[in-house]
C-alpha positions as a Markdown table, in Angstrom:
| # | Residue | x | y | z |
|---|---|---|---|---|
| 1 | Met | 0.0 | 0.0 | 0.0 |
| 2 | Cys | 1.0 | 3.6 | -0.5 |
| 3 | Lys | 1.5 | 4.8 | 3.1 |
| 4 | Gly | 3.3 | 7.7 | 4.6 |
| 5 | Leu | 4.3 | 11.0 | 2.9 |
| 6 | Ala | 8.0 | 10.2 | 2.5 |
| 7 | Ala | 7.4 | 6.9 | 0.8 |
| 8 | Leu | 4.4 | 8.0 | -1.2 |
| 9 | Pro | 6.0 | 9.0 | -4.5 |
| 10 | His | 8.5 | 6.1 | -4.7 |
| 11 | Thr | 6.1 | 3.4 | -3.5 |
| 12 | Cys | 3.1 | 4.5 | -5.6 |
| 13 | Leu | 5.3 | 4.9 | -8.7 |
| 14 | Glu | 6.7 | 1.4 | -8.2 |
| 15 | Arg | 3.2 | 0.0 | -7.7 |
| 16 | Ala | 1.9 | 1.8 | -10.8 |
| 17 | Lys | 4.8 | 0.3 | -12.8 |
| 18 | Glu | 3.9 | -3.1 | -11.5 |
| 19 | Ile | 0.3 | -2.7 | -12.4 |
| 20 | Lys | 1.2 | -1.4 | -15.9 |
| 21 | Thr | 3.4 | -4.5 | -16.5 |
| 22 | Lys | 0.7 | -6.9 | -15.3 |
| 23 | Leu | -1.9 | -5.2 | -17.4 |
| 24 | Gly | 0.4 | -5.3 | -20.4 |
| 25 | Thr | 0.8 | -9.0 | -20.0 |
| 26 | Leu | -3.0 | -9.5 | -19.7 |
| 27 | Leu | -3.8 | -7.3 | -22.7 |
| 28 | Gln | -1.4 | -9.2 | -25.1 |
| 29 | Lys | -3.6 | -10.8 | -27.7 |
| 30 | Pro | -2.6 | -14.2 | -29.1 |
| 31 | Asp | -2.7 | -14.6 | -32.9 |
| 32 | Ser | -6.2 | -15.2 | -34.1 |
| 33 | Ala | -7.3 | -18.8 | -34.5 |
| 34 | Ile | -7.7 | -18.3 | -38.2 |
| 35 | Asp | -4.0 | -17.5 | -38.5 |
| 36 | Leu | -3.3 | -21.0 | -37.1 |
| 37 | Ile | -5.6 | -22.6 | -39.7 |
| 38 | Ile | -4.6 | -20.5 | -42.7 |
| 39 | Pro | -1.2 | -19.1 | -42.2 |
| 40 | Tyr | -0.3 | -16.0 | -44.2 |
| 41 | Ala | 2.7 | -16.1 | -46.5 |
| 42 | Glu | 4.1 | -12.8 | -45.0 |
| 43 | Lys | 4.0 | -14.2 | -41.4 |
| 44 | Pro | 7.6 | -15.2 | -40.6 |
| 45 | Glu | 8.3 | -18.7 | -39.4 |
| 46 | Lys | 8.8 | -19.0 | -35.7 |
| 47 | Pro | 12.5 | -19.6 | -34.9 |
| 48 | Pro | 13.4 | -22.8 | -33.3 |
| 49 | Lys | 12.8 | -22.8 | -29.6 |
| 50 | Ala | 15.8 | -21.4 | -27.7 |
| 51 | His | 17.3 | -23.2 | -24.8 |
| 52 | Lys | 16.9 | -21.6 | -21.4 |
| 53 | Pro | 20.3 | -20.1 | -20.3 |
| 54 | Ser | 22.0 | -21.0 | -17.1 |
| 55 | Pro | 21.6 | -18.5 | -14.3 |
| 56 | Glu | 25.3 | -17.6 | -14.7 |
| 57 | Glu | 24.8 | -16.9 | -18.4 |
| 58 | Ala | 21.7 | -14.8 | -17.7 |
| 59 | Leu | 23.6 | -12.9 | -15.0 |
| 60 | Gln | 26.0 | -11.7 | -17.7 |
| 61 | Trp | 23.1 | -9.9 | -19.5 |
| 62 | Arg | 22.8 | -7.4 | -16.6 |
| 63 | Asp | 26.0 | -5.7 | -17.8 |
| 64 | Ser | 25.8 | -6.3 | -21.5 |
| 65 | Leu | 22.9 | -5.6 | -23.8 |
| 66 | Glu | 25.1 | -7.0 | -26.6 |
| 67 | Lys | 25.4 | -10.4 | -24.9 |
| 68 | Leu | 21.6 | -10.4 | -24.2 |
| 69 | Leu | 20.8 | -9.7 | -27.8 |
| 70 | Gln | 23.2 | -12.3 | -29.1 |
| 71 | Asn | 21.4 | -15.0 | -27.1 |
| 72 | Thr | 18.2 | -16.3 | -28.8 |
| 73 | Tyr | 16.5 | -16.9 | -25.5 |
| 74 | Gly | 17.7 | -13.5 | -24.1 |
| 75 | Leu | 16.4 | -11.7 | -27.2 |
| 76 | Ala | 13.0 | -13.4 | -26.9 |
| 77 | Ser | 12.8 | -12.6 | -23.2 |
| 78 | Phe | 13.8 | -9.0 | -23.7 |
| 79 | Ser | 11.3 | -8.6 | -26.5 |
| 80 | Ser | 8.5 | -10.1 | -24.4 |
| 81 | Phe | 9.3 | -7.8 | -21.6 |
| 82 | Leu | 9.2 | -4.7 | -23.9 |
| 83 | Arg | 5.9 | -5.9 | -25.3 |
| 84 | Ser | 4.5 | -6.1 | -21.8 |
| 85 | Glu | 5.5 | -2.4 | -21.4 |
| 86 | Phe | 4.1 | -1.4 | -24.8 |
| 87 | Ser | 7.5 | -0.3 | -25.9 |
| 88 | Glu | 8.6 | -3.0 | -28.3 |
| 89 | Glu | 9.3 | -0.7 | -31.3 |
| 90 | Asn | 13.0 | -0.2 | -30.3 |
| 91 | Ile | 13.8 | -3.9 | -30.3 |
| 92 | Glu | 11.8 | -4.5 | -33.4 |
| 93 | Phe | 13.7 | -1.8 | -35.2 |
| 94 | Trp | 17.0 | -3.2 | -34.0 |
| 95 | Val | 16.1 | -6.7 | -35.2 |
| 96 | Ala | 14.9 | -5.3 | -38.5 |
| 97 | Cys | 18.2 | -3.6 | -39.0 |
| 98 | Glu | 20.1 | -6.8 | -38.2 |
| 99 | Asp | 18.1 | -8.6 | -40.8 |
| 100 | Tyr | 18.5 | -5.8 | -43.3 |
| 101 | Lys | 22.4 | -5.9 | -42.9 |
| 102 | Arg | 22.3 | -9.6 | -43.9 |
| 103 | Thr | 20.5 | -8.9 | -47.1 |
| 104 | Lys | 22.6 | -9.4 | -50.2 |
| 105 | Ser | 20.3 | -8.6 | -53.1 |
| 106 | Pro | 20.2 | -4.9 | -53.9 |
| 107 | Val | 16.5 | -5.2 | -54.9 |
| 108 | Lys | 15.6 | -6.9 | -51.7 |
| 109 | Met | 17.7 | -4.4 | -49.8 |
| 110 | Ala | 15.8 | -1.4 | -51.3 |
| 111 | Glu | 12.5 | -3.1 | -50.5 |
| 112 | Lys | 13.5 | -3.7 | -46.9 |
| 113 | Ala | 15.0 | -0.2 | -46.5 |
| 114 | Lys | 11.7 | 1.3 | -47.6 |
| 115 | Lys | 9.7 | -0.9 | -45.2 |
| 116 | Ile | 12.0 | -0.1 | -42.3 |
| 117 | Tyr | 11.8 | 3.6 | -43.1 |
| 118 | Glu | 8.0 | 3.6 | -43.3 |
| 119 | Glu | 7.5 | 1.4 | -40.2 |
| 120 | Phe | 10.0 | 3.0 | -37.9 |
| 121 | Ile | 11.7 | 6.2 | -39.1 |
| 122 | Gln | 9.3 | 8.5 | -41.0 |
| 123 | Thr | 7.3 | 11.0 | -38.9 |
| 124 | Glu | 4.1 | 9.4 | -37.6 |
| 125 | Ala | 5.3 | 5.9 | -38.5 |
| 126 | Pro | 3.2 | 3.2 | -36.9 |
| 127 | Lys | 6.2 | 2.1 | -34.7 |
| 128 | Glu | 8.2 | 5.3 | -34.9 |
| 129 | Val | 11.5 | 5.1 | -32.9 |
| 130 | Asn | 12.8 | 8.0 | -30.9 |
| 131 | Ile | 15.8 | 9.4 | -32.8 |
| 132 | Asp | 16.9 | 13.0 | -33.1 |
| 133 | His | 16.5 | 15.1 | -36.3 |
| 134 | Phe | 20.1 | 14.8 | -37.3 |
| 135 | Thr | 20.1 | 11.0 | -37.1 |
| 136 | Lys | 16.8 | 10.9 | -39.1 |
| 137 | Ala | 18.3 | 13.3 | -41.7 |
| 138 | Val | 21.5 | 11.2 | -42.1 |
| 139 | Thr | 19.4 | 8.0 | -42.3 |
| 140 | Met | 17.2 | 9.5 | -45.0 |
| 141 | Lys | 20.3 | 10.6 | -47.0 |
| 142 | Asn | 21.7 | 7.1 | -46.7 |
| 143 | Leu | 18.5 | 5.6 | -48.1 |
| 144 | Val | 19.0 | 7.4 | -51.5 |
| 145 | Glu | 21.4 | 4.6 | -52.3 |
| 146 | Pro | 20.7 | 1.8 | -49.8 |
| 147 | Ser | 23.7 | -0.1 | -48.4 |
| 148 | Ala | 24.2 | -2.5 | -45.5 |
| 149 | Ser | 25.2 | 0.5 | -43.3 |
| 150 | Ser | 22.2 | 2.8 | -44.2 |
| 151 | Phe | 20.6 | 2.4 | -40.7 |
| 152 | Asp | 23.8 | 2.1 | -38.7 |
| 153 | Met | 23.6 | 5.5 | -37.0 |
| 154 | Ala | 19.9 | 5.1 | -36.1 |
| 155 | Gln | 20.5 | 1.6 | -34.9 |
| 156 | Lys | 23.3 | 2.7 | -32.7 |
| 157 | Arg | 21.2 | 5.4 | -31.2 |
| 158 | Ile | 18.4 | 3.0 | -30.4 |
| 159 | Phe | 20.8 | 0.4 | -29.0 |
| 160 | Ala | 22.2 | 3.1 | -26.6 |
| 161 | Leu | 18.6 | 4.0 | -25.6 |
| 162 | Met | 17.8 | 0.4 | -24.9 |
| 163 | Glu | 21.0 | 0.0 | -23.0 |
| 164 | Lys | 20.5 | 3.0 | -20.8 |
| 165 | Asp | 16.7 | 2.8 | -20.3 |
| 166 | Ser | 15.2 | -0.6 | -21.1 |
| 167 | Leu | 18.0 | -3.0 | -19.9 |
| 168 | Pro | 17.9 | -1.7 | -16.3 |
| 169 | Arg | 14.1 | -2.1 | -16.2 |
| 170 | Phe | 14.4 | -5.6 | -17.7 |
| 171 | Val | 17.0 | -6.6 | -15.1 |
| 172 | Arg | 14.6 | -5.6 | -12.3 |
| 173 | Ser | 11.7 | -7.5 | -14.0 |
| 174 | Glu | 10.1 | -10.7 | -12.9 |
| 175 | Ile | 11.0 | -12.3 | -16.2 |
| 176 | Tyr | 14.8 | -11.7 | -15.6 |
| 177 | Gln | 14.7 | -12.5 | -11.9 |
| 178 | Glu | 13.3 | -15.9 | -12.7 |
| 179 | Leu | 16.1 | -16.6 | -15.1 |
| 180 | Val | 18.9 | -15.8 | -12.6 |
| 181 | Lys | 17.4 | -18.0 | -9.8 |
């Protein structure tokens, strides 16, 4: 309960965050049943199930977002956590950039670049990420002739944001705490 004037702001804020996280989990909708019967071609295949890391391995993630994202289970856990907070656009953008960098065909690269721009970068994009105007301008300039490094600056900014803001929240989350037990 939120008791006492001195503890009021901190305790209530923590409780509000806890409620928001629990509501986020409850409000997540599963794919519709029809998607299970008639899968859409554009729906990506689910990756093979990742193996749960040892508590020692998961403990390393607390100090390294890079190690967390390199681990399939870690990436899935972190993504799930961000979805529960309604802030999954940053990790989705980061993953899209990683996929984009592996693209070899110039035609496919141009298609993916356009999709990433429209989904994450352009003003009022459905999943617009929070980057500064300079980074947005450089990214737009890079997209005139798409290359594997077109989104590097924006991706680095989002990585830094996740490292500074999202990772500490994830480390305090129930999801992470269960992994390190």
